N, C-alpha and C positions, 0 to 999 in steps of 0.2 A: 503493500498498498504507499502510497503518495503521500507522504503530511504535507499538511495546507500549511502554509509560512504565513508568520503571524508578526506582525508589528506592533511594539507598547509601545506607546503614546504617554508618556507619564511614565517615571522610574521610582516614583515614592512609593509607601509604604501599599497602597494598592494593588499597585500591578508585583510587590516583592513579595506580601503575606496573604494576598488572596488568588490573583491571577497564575501566576507561578506555581504555586500549590497544587490548584486545580489542575491547569494544564498537564500536570507529571503523571495526572490519575484518567488521562483522557487515552490512555494502549496507544501512545504513538501518532492520534491523527493530524496534531498537529504539533510545531516547531517555532520557537520564538527564532528570529533572524535577526530581529532589528529591535534597540531600545531608543529612544525619544527621548530628550530630556533637554531643557534650557542649560541647564547644568551640567556639560559633558562629561565632568568628571563622575558627577553619579550615576550619570548614562552609561559612563565606561566600568565602573563598579557590579555596576548588575550586568551588564549585557557580557562581561568577561567570562566565567562558569559557563554561559552558555553557548559559546564560540557565536555570538553575534557582534551583530556591527552596533556602533556608538553614533548617534548624531546628533544635534541641536535643530534639526529644522524637517519640518515636513518635506520639504522640497528634495532633499537629500533620501529621507526615508522611502518618498514614493518611486526615487530614481534611480538609487542604488540595491535594492532591496526586493523591488517586486512582491508585494506581497499580497497574499489572499484574504485575510484577515486583520484588522485593526482593534486595537483596545484603548478606549481613550479613557485615561485617569486621571485627566490632567484637571486643571483648577474650574468649578463651574463654568465661569465665564467662557472659557474658549469650546467647551462641548460641543455647541451648536456649530458654530464657525468648522471645526474640526472635520466634524458629520459632514457637511457640505464640502467640503473639499475632496473628502474620500469619496464620497460619491460620485462628483466631478473627476477625481482619477481612475475610476470604474473598479475600484478594491469592494470585492463580492460580500463580504461579512463584515459588521462594523459593528463591536459593542461598547455601549458608552455607557458609563456609569452615571446614575441619577444625580439631580436632574438634568431631562435632558437640553435645557437651554436657561435661558433666565429670562424671558419675558415673551411672548403671548407670538411676539413678528417673528421672533425668533424659531418657535415651535412651527409656525408655518411654513416656514422658507425651507426648515428641514423637512417636512412633510413634501413640498413639493419634489426637493430634492429628491428625496427617497423613491416617492412614487417615479420620478423622471430615468431614474437611474437603473432601478431596479436588485437594491443593495437590500439584502438582508439584516433586519436591524432590530438588534435587543436592545432593552435598557437594564441596565445593573440593578433594580431594585430586585434583589433575589430572593425576599420573602414571598414574590408575587407567583414562584416557581416552583415553592418549597409543597412539597407533599402532605405534608398535614393542611396546606390552605386549601389546595387544589379538591383532594377527598371532602373536604368537613363544606367545602361551598356546593359540592354534588350533591353531596347529604342533603344539605339546607336548601337547595335549589328542588329537590325532590317533592318540597313540601308546595311547588307554588311558587307565582311571584312572591319576591321578597317581602317588598311595598305591602304587602296584605299581613305581614306579621308584625310591623310596625305599631306606632314609634319605638322607635329605637337609642338607648344610649349606648354610646360607646366611651371604653377607657385604654389608652395607649400609653401605659407606663415603660418607662427605660432609664432605668439605675442601674449604670454601668462603670465600673473604673474605665480611666483615660487608656483610650487607645492605645497606648503604648504599651501597655500590662499586656495587649492579645497580637499586637503586632510582633511583641518581640518571643510570646510564645509558639506562634505560627511559622516564624524564619528566623532568620539573623538579619533584620534591616540594617539595610546601608542608610544611615542618615547624614544629608550636608550640613553642616556649621548654618547654625540659626542666624537670617540675616536680620533679628531686631524687631523689635515690638513697633507696630503700625499706629495708625490713629486708632484711639479711642473709639469704640464704637458707640451707638445711641443703643437706649434697652432696646428700640423699635426695630433696629440692623441685629441687636442680639438672638430675638426672638423670630424675626426674618430667618438669620442664618440657620437657626434650630431646625425650621421648620422642614427648610430647602433641603439642610446636611444631614438630619435622622430623623424627623416625624414622616418625610418623604417615603422611605421601606413601607410605609404599612396603611400610606394612605389611598391606594390602590384598592386596599381591602375595604378602608371604609367607605368608599363610591358605593360600595356595593348596595349599604345599607342608607347612607346621607346623601344623596347623591349631588347634592348642593348646600353649599356652606352661604348663611343669610347674615350672619352677625358673630362678631368675638366680643364676648361681657366684660374676658378679665385676658391678659394676658402680662405675664411679668418674664425676666430673664431670672434663673437661676443660679447662683454661685456654687462650686466654682466656671462652672458652666451649665447651661440648662436652661428650660423655659416649665411655667404652668401658664397652658391657656385653657380655657372654657368655651365653648362654642353652639349656637344652634346653628341649623338648616330645616331644609328639606327633607323631612323625615324622621326626626330626633334630634337628638344634643351628644355633645364631645364633650369630651375633658382628656387633654394631652399633658403628660407629667414627665419629666424629663429633668436627669442630674446626671453629669461625669463627675470623674476625680478622685472618688473615694476606695475604698478597699474594700467594702460589704460584697455577700455575695451577690453575682448579678443578676438583673429582674428584666427581663424584654417581654412582656405579657399584654397581648392585644384580646380583650372583651370586647362581645357585642348580646345587648339584652334587649329582645325583643316580647312583646304580650307571653306568644307562648312558645318562641325557641330562644337558643341563646348557647355562644358558645366561647371558647376560652383556649386561647393559641400559647403556649410558652416560647420561644423561641431562643437560639443559643445566641450569644454576643456576636458581632462583627468579629469578622478576622479567625471567626474557630472553624474548625473542621469537623465536626464534631455528630454530623446526620441535621436530619429534619427535623422542625418544630414540632412538639406534640399538641395537638389540640382534641379538646375535648367539648361533644356538643351535646345538646337536650333539646330535642325534636319533641313535636305538639303533642306527640302520644306518650311523652312522657319519659321515653326512653334515652336511652345515655352510650354513643358509640366514644369511643378514642380513635384518632387516626394522626399517622406521622410516626418519627422519634426511630425512622429508618437508617440506613447506614448513607445515602445518599443527600445533602444538603443543595441549599439553595445553588449555590456558587459552581458547583456541578451541574445541576439541571439548568441553568441558565447558559452554561455552556455545550450541553446536549441540548438542548434548542436551539440556538444558534446553526451547530451542525445539521441539525433534521432540517433546517429552514434550508439549508445553503443546497440541502441535500436533495429539495423539492416538496418537503412537507411544509402545511399549513401555518402559519404565523400562529402561535396560542393568541398572541397581541396584535392587531393592527397597528399600523403607524397611526392611524386614527384615533384608536383607544390610548396608545400615549400619547399623543398630543393633548389628548382628553386629558390623561390624565395630570400632565402639565399643568394644564388649566387650572384644575381643582386644587393643586398644590400653591400655584401659584395665587391664585384668589386666597386661601388661607393663610399663607405669608401677608400678603397685603393688609388685612383687615387685624391681622396679629398685631402688627409692627404698629397701626395706627391705635390699636388699644396700648401699648406697650407703651406709647410715646405722650396719649394722653393722660394714662395712669402717674406720669411724673411731672406733669405741669402743676 
């Protein structure tokens, strides 16, 4: 079998602790041939053990590496432009970390670029490919239109140590020297960043139950990093709590309660390659089922999804759905940012 050639865009922890260990589990179907990062020394350190090309520019990556697949793990502000550049260059497969973009205009441009190029696109919201979620959703939908079981209350809790704790457990991370602190963000910027950086993992799940968010009643940042947000929308209410930086037992839990059904999902923390989430579902007939807990985690599942699409399978999530997921996240981020800034006036 001829391996598909992969270019990594961004050489930081996402590449090192998530995608490289996952690629190693794909039975030789793909090989990393290039690593791009503005910090050339970092790119070289990550590329060296792989025997891959290190480069600083998209032009060099596309001209020298002849890649079939690109993984975009750069800062959020670059995701959309890099996705469009890869589409224009004819790259067949693109795995872009969430968010797909940082504005609705960017999302629409990406949609058009993917549609015109025929590229296979996966957004790296790994929990949306998790076995524990997919099997639970199938069981819930077997009882008909979900809206008929609402209104819902959803609670998303993410209490985890700092990312570095798990990054170092997943791989021998190479980190560049710190560039120093930037400007102090406003409360609204902190909360918005939390929505687009952390809550976004699970907002596609919530959209099935609360399809539109209409107001954020409360939003504040938490220290050392995190947020507390309460919101209302079409179909119910949401409560989002996050705090990182402590050393307590990790807790990443999504709970949704309707008038006659409910479920709770327990996820492993990011960067941890320990298998799927475990989901407990209570159905209208009073029965309880437990799904997930298997060996295949969402990182591996999203890669299998991309390879399947490239082999001709229908995508689980169309580009239109991915754009709608981003619009939902942007709407929540905007409302939460405004609420957080109002709270300090």
